[in-house]
C-alpha positions in Angstrom: -14.0 -2.9 -75.6 -10.6 -2.0 -74.1 -12.3 0.6 -71.9 -14.6 -2.1 -70.6 -11.7 -4.4 -70.0 -9.8 -1.7 -68.2 -12.8 -1.0 -66.0 -13.2 -4.7 -65.2 -9.5 -4.9 -64.4 -9.8 -1.9 -62.1 -12.8 -3.3 -60.3 -11.0 -6.7 -60.0 -8.0 -5.0 -58.4 -10.2 -3.0 -56.1 -12.1 -6.2 -55.1 -8.8 -8.0 -54.5 -7.5 -5.2 -52.4 -10.8 -5.1 -50.5 -10.7 -8.8 -50.0 -7.1 -8.6 -48.7 -8.1 -5.8 -46.3 -11.2 -7.8 -45.2 -9.0 -10.9 -44.6 -6.5 -8.8 -42.7 -9.3 -7.3 -40.5 -10.7 -10.8 -39.9 -7.3 -12.1 -39.0 -6.8 -9.3 -36.5 -10.2 -10.2 -35.0 -9.2 -13.9 -34.8 -6.0 -12.8 -33.0 -8.2 -10.8 -30.6 -10.4 -13.7 -30.0 -7.4 -16.0 -29.3 -6.1 -13.5 -26.8 -9.5 -13.2 -25.2 -9.8 -17.0 -25.0 -6.3 -17.2 -23.6 -7.1 -14.6 -20.9 -10.3 -16.5 -19.9 -8.6 -19.9 -19.8 -5.4 -18.6 -18.2 -7.2 -16.5 -15.5 -9.6 -19.5 -14.8 -6.6 -21.8 -14.3 -5.0 -19.3 -12.0 -8.2 -18.8 -10.1 -8.5 -22.6 -9.6 -4.9 -22.9 -8.4 -5.4 -20.0 -6.0 -8.6 -21.5 -4.6 -7.1 -24.9 -4.2 -3.9 -23.6 -2.6 -5.9 -21.3 -0.2 -8.3 -23.9 1.0 -5.6 -26.5 1.4 -3.6 -24.0 3.5 -6.8 -23.1 5.4 -7.6 -26.8 6.1 -4.1 -27.4 7.4 -4.2 -24.3 9.5 -7.7 -25.2 10.9 -6.4 -28.7 11.6 -3.5 -27.3 13.5 -5.7 -24.9 15.5 -8.1 -27.7 16.4 -5.2 -30.0 17.4 -3.7 -27.2 19.5 -7.0 -26.5 21.2 -7.6 -30.2 21.9 -4.1 -30.6 23.4 -4.7 -27.6 25.6 -8.0 -28.9 26.9 -6.5 -32.4 27.5 -3.7 -30.7 29.4 -6.2 -29.0 31.6 -7.9 -32.4 32.3 -4.5 -33.9 33.2 -3.7 -31.0 35.5 -7.1 -31.3 37.3 -6.8 -35.0 37.6 -3.2 -34.9 39.0 -4.1 -32.1 41.5 -7.2 -33.9 42.6 -5.9 -37.5 42.9 -2.8 -36.5 45.0 -4.6 -35.8 48.3 -6.7 -38.9 47.7 -3.5 -41.0 47.3 -2.1 -39.4 50.5 -5.3 -40.2 52.4 -5.2 -43.8 51.1 -1.6 -44.2 52.2 -2.6 -42.9 55.7 -5.6 -45.3 55.9 -3.5 -48.3 54.7 -0.9 -47.5 57.3 -3.6 -47.4 60.0 -5.0 -50.8 58.8 -1.5 -52.3 59.1 -1.1 -51.0 62.6 -4.6 -52.3 63.6 -3.7 -55.8 62.1 -0.5 -55.8 64.1 -2.3 -54.7 67.3 -4.9 -57.5 66.8 -2.3 -60.1 66.5 -0.5 -58.9 69.6 -3.8 -58.8 71.6 -4.8 -62.3 70.5 -1.3 -63.6 71.4 -1.6 -61.9 74.9 -4.9 -63.6 75.6 -3.5 -67.0 74.6 -0.3 -66.9 76.7 0.2 -68.5 80.1 -0.6 -66.9 83.5 3.0 -66.1 84.2 3.4 -63.9 81.0 -0.2 -62.7 80.7 0.2 -59.7 82.9 3.3 -58.3 81.1 1.9 -58.9 77.6 -1.5 -57.4 78.4 0.2 -54.3 79.9 2.4 -53.9 76.8 -0.7 -54.4 74.5 -2.7 -51.8 76.4 0.1 -49.2 76.1 0.4 -49.8 72.4 -3.3 -49.6 71.9 -3.4 -46.2 73.7 -0.4 -45.0 71.6 -2.2 -45.8 68.3 -5.3 -43.8 69.3 -7.9 -46.2 68.1 -10.6 -43.6 68.3 -8.9 -41.2 65.7 -10.0 -41.8 62.1 -8.8 -39.9 59.0 -11.5 -37.9 57.2 -12.4 -39.1 53.7 -13.9 -36.4 51.4 -17.4 -36.8 50.2 -18.0 -37.3 46.5 -19.5 -33.9 46.2 -16.3 -32.4 47.5 -14.0 -34.0 44.9 -13.8 -32.9 41.2 -16.0 -34.6 38.7 -14.3 -33.6 35.4 -16.4 -33.0 32.4 -16.0 -31.3 29.0 -18.3 -28.5 27.8 -18.5 -28.0 24.1 -20.5 -25.3 22.3 -22.4 -27.0 19.4 -23.0 -23.6 17.9 -19.4 -23.3 16.8 -20.1 -25.7 13.9 -23.0 -23.5 12.8 -21.0 -20.4 13.0 -18.1 -22.1 11.1 -20.5 -23.3 8.5 -21.9 -19.8 8.1 -18.5 -18.1 7.8 -17.2 -20.8 5.4 -20.2 -20.5 3.2 -19.4 -16.7 2.8 -15.6 -17.1 2.6 -14.1 -16.2 -0.7 -15.8 -15.2 -3.9 -15.3 -15.6 -7.7 -15.7 -12.7 -10.0 -15.5 -12.4 -13.8 -14.4 -8.8 -13.8 -12.4 -6.7 -11.2 -14.3 -3.7 -9.8 -11.7 -1.2 -11.1 -9.6 -1.0 -14.3 -6.7 1.2 -15.5 -8.3 4.0 -17.6 -5.3 6.0 -18.8 -1.5 6.1 -18.7 -0.1 9.6 -19.4 3.6 10.1 -19.7 5.3 12.9 -17.6 8.9 13.8 -17.2 10.4 10.8 -15.4 7.0 9.7 -14.3 3.6 8.4 -15.4 0.2 9.7 -14.4 -2.1 6.7 -13.9 -5.8 7.1 -14.0 -8.4 4.4 -13.2 -12.1 4.1 -12.9 -14.7 1.9 -11.1 -16.4 -0.5 -13.6 -18.7 -2.3 -11.1 -21.4 0.2 -10.0 -22.6 -2.1 -7.3 -19.2 -2.2 -5.6 -18.9 0.4 -2.8 -15.2 1.4 -2.8 -13.5 2.4 0.5 -9.9 2.5 -1.0 -8.0 1.9 -4.2 -4.6 0.3 -4.3 -2.2 1.0 -7.2 0.9 -1.2 -7.9 3.6 -1.1 -10.5 6.8 -3.0 -11.6 9.2 -3.1 -14.5 8.0 -5.1 -17.4 9.9 -8.1 -18.6 12.0 -8.7 -15.5 11.2 -12.0 -14.0 12.5 -11.2 -10.5 10.8 -7.9 -10.3 7.9 -7.7 -7.8 5.0 -5.4 -7.8 5.4 -2.4 -5.4 2.7 -0.3 -3.8 2.5 3.1 -5.3 -0.7 4.5 -3.8 -3.5 3.5 -1.4 -6.5 5.9 -1.0 -9.8 7.1 -2.4 -8.4 9.1 -5.4 -8.7 7.8 -9.0 -5.4 9.0 -10.2 -1.8 9.1 -9.0 1.5 10.3 -10.4 4.1 7.5 -10.1 7.5 9.2 -9.8 11.2 8.1 -10.3 10.7 6.1 -13.4 13.4 5.5 -16.0 12.7 6.9 -19.5 12.1 4.4 -22.4 11.4 1.6 -19.9 8.2 -0.4 -19.9 6.3 -0.6 -16.6 3.2 -2.7 -15.7 0.5 -1.0 -13.7 -2.5 -2.7 -11.9 -5.2 -1.5 -9.5 -7.6 -3.1 -7.1 -10.2 -1.9 -4.6 -11.4 -2.6 -1.0 -15.1 -2.5 -0.3 -16.7 -0.5 2.5 -16.4 -2.4 5.8 -14.1 -5.1 4.3 -10.5 -6.0 5.0 -9.7 -8.0 1.9 -8.8 -6.5 -1.5 -10.6 -7.2 -4.7 -9.0 -9.0 -7.7 -6.4 -7.0 -9.6 -7.2 -5.3 -12.8 -5.7 -6.4 -16.1 -2.1 -5.1 -16.0 -1.5 -2.2 -18.4 1.9 -1.3 -19.9 3.1 2.3 -19.9 6.4 4.2 -20.4 7.7 7.7 -20.6 10.0 9.2 -23.2 10.4 12.4 -21.2 13.6 13.1 -19.3 12.9 13.6 -15.6 13.2 17.1 -14.2 16.5 17.7 -12.4 18.0 20.7 -10.6 21.4 21.9 -11.7 24.1 20.5 -9.4 26.9 22.7 -8.0 24.8 25.8 -7.3 26.1 27.6 -4.2 23.6 27.6 -1.3 21.7 24.4 -2.3 22.2 20.7 -1.8 20.4 18.1 -4.0 19.1 14.6 -3.5 20.6 11.7 -5.4 18.0 11.9 -8.2 18.5 15.7 -8.3 14.7 16.3 -8.1 14.8 17.7 -4.5 16.7 20.9 -3.6 17.4 22.1 -0.1 18.5 25.7 0.7 21.2 25.0 3.2 22.6 28.4 4.1 21.3 32.0 4.3 22.5 35.4 3.6 20.1 38.2 4.0 21.8 40.2 1.3 21.6 37.4 -1.4 18.8 35.4 -2.9 20.6 32.8 -5.1 18.7 31.3 -7.9 18.8 27.5 -8.6 17.8 26.5 -12.1 17.0 23.2 -13.9 19.8 21.2 -15.3 18.3 21.7 -18.8 15.2 23.2 -20.4 13.0 20.2 -19.8 9.7 21.9 -19.3 7.5 21.8 -22.5 4.3 23.7 -23.1 1.2 21.5 -22.6 2.7 19.7 -19.6 2.1 20.4 -15.9 5.1 21.4 -13.8 4.7 20.9 -10.0 6.8 22.2 -7.1 6.1 20.4 -3.9 7.2 22.1 -0.7 8.3 19.4 1.8 10.0 21.8 4.3 9.8 25.6 4.8 12.1 28.3 6.1 11.6 32.0 6.8 9.8 33.9 4.0 11.1 36.8 2.0 9.5 38.8 -0.7 12.4 38.0 -3.0 11.7 34.2 -2.8 10.4 32.7 -6.0 9.4 29.5 -7.8 8.8 29.7 -11.5 9.6 29.2 -15.2 12.0 31.1 -17.3 13.4 31.3 -20.9 17.0 31.1 -19.8 19.1 30.3 -16.7 21.3 33.4 -16.7 20.0 35.3 -13.7 22.0 34.7 -10.5 19.4 36.2 -8.2 15.6 35.9 -7.8 13.4 34.8 -10.7 11.5 38.1 -10.3 13.1 39.4 -13.6 12.5 39.7 -17.3 11.7 36.6 -19.4 10.4 34.7 -16.3 7.1 34.1 -14.5 7.1 33.1 -10.8 5.3 33.1 -7.5 6.8 34.3 -4.3 6.4 32.5 -1.0 4.0 35.2 0.1 1.7 34.4 -2.9 2.6 37.3 -5.1 2.8 36.6 -8.8 5.5 38.2 -11.0 5.5 38.4 -14.8 8.7 39.6 -16.5 9.7 41.2 -13.1 6.4 43.0 -12.6 4.0 42.1 -9.8 0.4 41.3 -10.7 -2.6 42.5 -8.8 -3.9 39.0 -8.5 -2.3 37.0 -5.6 -2.3 33.3 -4.6 -2.2 31.8 -1.1 1.1 31.9 0.7 3.4 28.9 0.1 3.9 26.7 3.2 4.9 23.1 4.0 2.8 20.7 1.9 2.0 23.4 -0.7 1.9 22.2 -4.4 2.5 25.0 -6.9 1.6 24.0 -10.5 2.5 25.7 -13.8 0.6 25.0 -17.0 1.4 26.7 -20.3 0.1 26.6 -23.8 1.1 28.4 -26.9 -1.3 31.2 -28.0 0.5 32.1 -31.2 3.6 31.0 -33.0 4.3 34.3 -34.8 5.7 37.4 -33.2 3.2 40.1 -32.2 3.5 43.7 -31.1 2.3 45.1 -27.9 -1.1 45.9 -29.5 -1.5 42.2 -30.5 -0.8 42.8 -34.2 1.7 40.8 -36.2 5.2 42.2 -36.1 8.7 41.1 -37.2 10.3 42.4 -34.0 7.5 41.6 -31.6 6.9 39.0 -28.9 5.6 35.5 -28.7 2.6 34.8 -26.5 2.2 31.9 -24.0 -0.9 31.4 -21.8 0.1 30.6 -18.3 -1.9 29.1 -15.4 -0.4 29.1 -12.0 -2.2 27.1 -9.3 -1.6 27.1 -5.5 -3.9 25.7 -2.9 -7.4 25.9 -4.3 -6.9 29.0 -6.4 -5.2 29.8 -9.7 -4.3 32.8 -11.9 -4.4 32.8 -15.7 -2.5 35.4 -17.8 -0.7 35.8 -21.1 3.1 35.9 -21.0 5.1 37.7 -23.8 8.5 36.3 -24.5 11.1 37.7 -26.9 11.7 34.5 -28.9 9.8 31.4 -29.9 10.5 28.7 -27.4 9.4 25.0 -27.3 11.1 24.2 -23.9 11.8 26.3 -20.8 13.9 26.2 -17.7 12.4 26.1 -14.2 14.0 27.6 -11.1 13.6 28.7 -7.5 15.3 31.2 -5.2 15.2 31.6 -1.4 16.8 34.1 1.0 16.4 32.0 4.1 17.6 28.4 4.6 15.4 25.4 5.3 13.3 25.5 2.1 13.0 22.0 0.5 11.4 21.7 -2.9 10.5 18.5 -4.9 10.0 19.1 -8.7 8.1 16.8 -11.0 
């Protein structure tokens, strides 16, 4: 009987635990539903506010434009009227002056006819001279109606139709943006952002990626990338700091951008790559991720190393050449176990590529060669651990043997893959560069 009771107790405990887990799962789903509802209602409210604000501003702007155009047309009418009426006013003044002279001459002629015989000869003589002076046969010309302006207004009734057509297609409402953030991958001092198109009917011409610090009210989104690619490495980020990322798209033949994707939060825990300051022959940028070879000595090829061993296997290390100087076979860009060598990285416990494209492993040149390094070149190093235990030269386990790393070096559209034997187990490596000639400028990330 006690065994049965124990079984029942065990089943009861299991049922209670299952019920608790079930309730917990349901509660999580309720929270998810609440967040979804909040997103729908919140985004709908924002969309309404955006539409109202935009169309209110559009109405005000359209009203201003129409008022400005009306005032300009009325000003044209005023100008034409003023310019046309002035000669008519001048002609009227001339005619009225002639009418006044004629009235005065008539009065004098009638007075001369009424006067006595003794005065009549003098008055008639004076009247005749005055009449000849006025030139009664000279009349001012009055323009015909066809020769003076008849002002009218021409209005294109099709404007309303065109406006109605454009307004009917202006703006749109969508329930989902055409692109969404797909992956945020931490890199040293940076984050690799990948996105994808989720609307198959949307023909994308360009994508636009923006980011900002999370949790800072005054922080504004900044453009990080505009182009056709679906991934971008956002540099110069502070470690252990949350950043918000969002993406939108622009359709083929369109000028406006689509709605933004739902912002995604990402951060990096990896310290940014930095060159070691104080190395003779090199000057560094403020963030120490750019190095410039600033003097040259044909007898020396000074090596510049990273400030710390910040490159870990499984990551991609990139050297971006932003300026180039004269090439030399001793030039090198690469990765090494330590930062002890003062000259070129073409030495033991290092792998590198020269500016002529030659690849060196532990100081020995490989037969495979990559394209020459020039301005705009991006040289990448990828490494993975092949074994964690020491092996001998014939690949058998050995106490005093080597550790094997598989290295992939890429440059241009080509890459070489090989196994690198190191003397000790390493989980982090230094990177470095060396140039004989001045003018070389390298960004590392």
